[in-house]
N, C-alpha and C positions, 0 to 999 in steps of 0.2 A: 761426226760419228767416228767413232774408235774403230781402227781396222783390228781384225783378229785373225787368227790362223785357223783356217779350216782343213782338217787332215782327210775327211772323206765327203766328198760332195759330188754326186753322178752330174755328168755333162747333159744338159738339156739341149738335144740337137735339132732346134728350132730357131730359125732367125726371127729378130726383133725389128720389123720393117718401121721406119720413121715415116709417117704419113704427112707431118707438117711441121716446121719450125720456123720461128723467127726470133728476134732478140730476147724475147720474154719466155716463151714456152716451147716445149718439144712434145709432139703428140705422136705416140706409137700404137701400133697393132699387135698387141700382146698375145703371144700363142698359148695354147692349152701347156698346163704344166710349169710355167715359169712364174715363180713369184714375183709380186710387184716390188716388194723390199725385203731385206734380209729378216729371216725368223727361222728359229729352230736351226736344222741342219743347212738351210740354205742361205748363202751369202753371195758368193761370186757369181752363181747362176741365178741372179734375180734382174728384173728389168732396171731397177735403179743402179745397181753396180755396173752392169754392161753400158749403161749410158754414160755415167761418170768416168768409165774408162775410155770409151769411144771419143768423148769431147774433152777427156782431160780436165774434167770440171767436178769437183767435190761439193760445189754449192747446189747442184741440181737436186730437186725435192719434188715427190709427187704431190699433186694437188687432190688426188683421191686415190682410191685402191680398188683393184679387182682380186677375188679369190685367186690362189694359184691355179686352180683347175679351170677356170672360167676364162675364155680367151676374149679379146676385142680391144676396144678404144681405151687409152689410159692417157691423162695428161700429166706431164711434168713441168715445172717452173724452173727455168734456169737463171732467172735474175732475182736475187734475194730480196730486192726491195719490192717485187710484185708478188711474193709468195702469200702474204696475207689476202690479197685481192682474190687470187684465184681459188685459194683454199676455202675462203667465205663463201665463194660462188657456189661450191658443192655442200658445205655446211649448211648453208640456207637454202638449199633446194632450189636454186635459180637456174637449174639445167634440165634439159628434157632428155631422158634416156630409153632406148628401145632395145630390147633383148630378143634374140630369137633361140629357140631350142626345139630338139626332137624329144618326143614322148609318146606313150601309147595312144593309138587311136582306138579309144574305149569310152564307154559311158563314164561320166565323173559320178563319184559317191559323195554322199553327205559327210562334210567334215564333222570331227568330234566337237570343236570350237570354232568360233567365229561365224561369219556369215557368207553368203554368195548371192548376188545380185544379178539378174540377168538384165542386161543394158538394153537389148532388142528383143523382148519377148514376142513370140514364144520360142525364139532361138536361144539355145543354151549358151552360144557365144555370140558376141563378147559378154565375159561377165566380170563383175568386180569381187575380189576375195579380199576380205578384211578380217583380222584376227590379232591376237596378242601373241609376239613371238619373244622367246626368252633364250638368251645363249649364255650358260655358265661357263667360267673360266674353268680350264682342264677338262670339259666336256666336249667330246667332238661333235655331238648333234645339237643343234638347237630344236626347240620343241614350242609347241603352243599350248597355251593355258587360259583358263577363264580369266577375265579382268578386262581393263580399258584397252581399246584397240590401238597398236602401236605400228601396225603393218598394213599397207594395202598396195594390191596389184590388179591392174585390169589385163585381163588374158584373152587373146583372140586366136582363131584359127590361121595359120600362117599360109603363104603361098606356096605353089609348087608342089613336088613331090611325086610327080608322075613323069616317066621317061616317054619318048614319042610313042612307042608301041602299046603305052598304057600301064606298063608295069611299075610297081612302086620303086621310087628311086633308093628310099632308105630302108627297104625290107617290108615284108607284110606286117601290119599291125602297127606302123609307126607313122607318125605324121609331123609336120612343122606347127609351133605355135609361136605367137607374137606377144612378148611381155612387156608391160608398161609399169615399172614400179613408181609408186607415188611416195614410197618412203624407202628408206635404206638400211633395214636391219640386216644383221650377218645371216647369211644362207636364206634370205627372205624367199627369193623365187624358187629355190629348191624346195623349201619347206611348203610353200603354197601350192606348188605343183604335186608334191607328193600328197599332201592333205584332200586333193581332189581325186586320189587314186591314178594319178599320171606322172609317176616319178620319172625325171629328165633321164634320158638315156646315158649310161656311162657314169651315172651317181652312185659312188661308192661309200656314201654315207646315208642315203635315204632310198628306200624305207629301212634298211639296215646296214651297219657298219660292214664293209668288206675289206679285208687287208690285202694291200697290192704292194709289189715291190716298188720302192722309189724310182726305179729305172724301167719300170714297165709303162711304156707309152702307147700300148696297143688299143686302150679304150678310153679315149678322152670323154670328158663330161661334154656332153653336146649342147652346150649353152654359150653364147656368143653376145658380147656387148655389141650389139650391131651399129646403132646410130647414137651419136652425142652432139646435142645442139645447146648453144647457149649465146648471150649477148656479151661480147669480150668487155670485161670490166675496165680495160686500159683504153681500148680504141672505140668502144661502143659499137662495134660492127657485129652483125649477126654471124656465128661460125656454126659449122656443120661438119662433123667427120664421121666416115663410113667404113667399118671393118670389113675387110675382104677374107677374113678367114672363113672357109666354107664348113656348112654342117654336114655330118655323115662323112 
């Protein structure tokens, strides 16, 4: 990667904890607002460049990515000889991912496109949401359209949300949801939750684009890649990593 000179780049005032490392990989608990890799105005203030600077190793490469506004577990490969093995692990969807989010505690609405399947009827949740999601280059929002399904998410009600005295931890009308993406389309979880009338708290893209200053960290997207598990392609051992980034 060629280095470039960035003249204006706000500091992201959040740490990047390393939750695991060995000779092959580094696993981090990425905070909200920190991009995984350089893009647009973000270069030094990205998880990749922070790790390369900390370890003094320009061969470190991400095995996968999280959106800048999404927090949680991300795997980086430090041994170039193992890069393909770990990246294929994610490309071939041989990982299990669980996300958590905060969204309205409200009745779901019928989406315009795609399907909803109740998995434990007559209960609404858990449900399976399937649709076709398209993301055009240069357009901020992804959107759903008729056609062959390419995105699937299982959505459950999350745990917790009440203090000892019975008051809502996250404010009135908000609750936690647990999301299990079966595919990995851009903004999939945000689009699927919004399509149900349950936009994720702090989302500045859905249902509408809201302009915020780059250095405004007051309203994080309440979406965390909470749990990641897979069979290590090198050792053959099961691995599981859990984010400690709190919701709310």
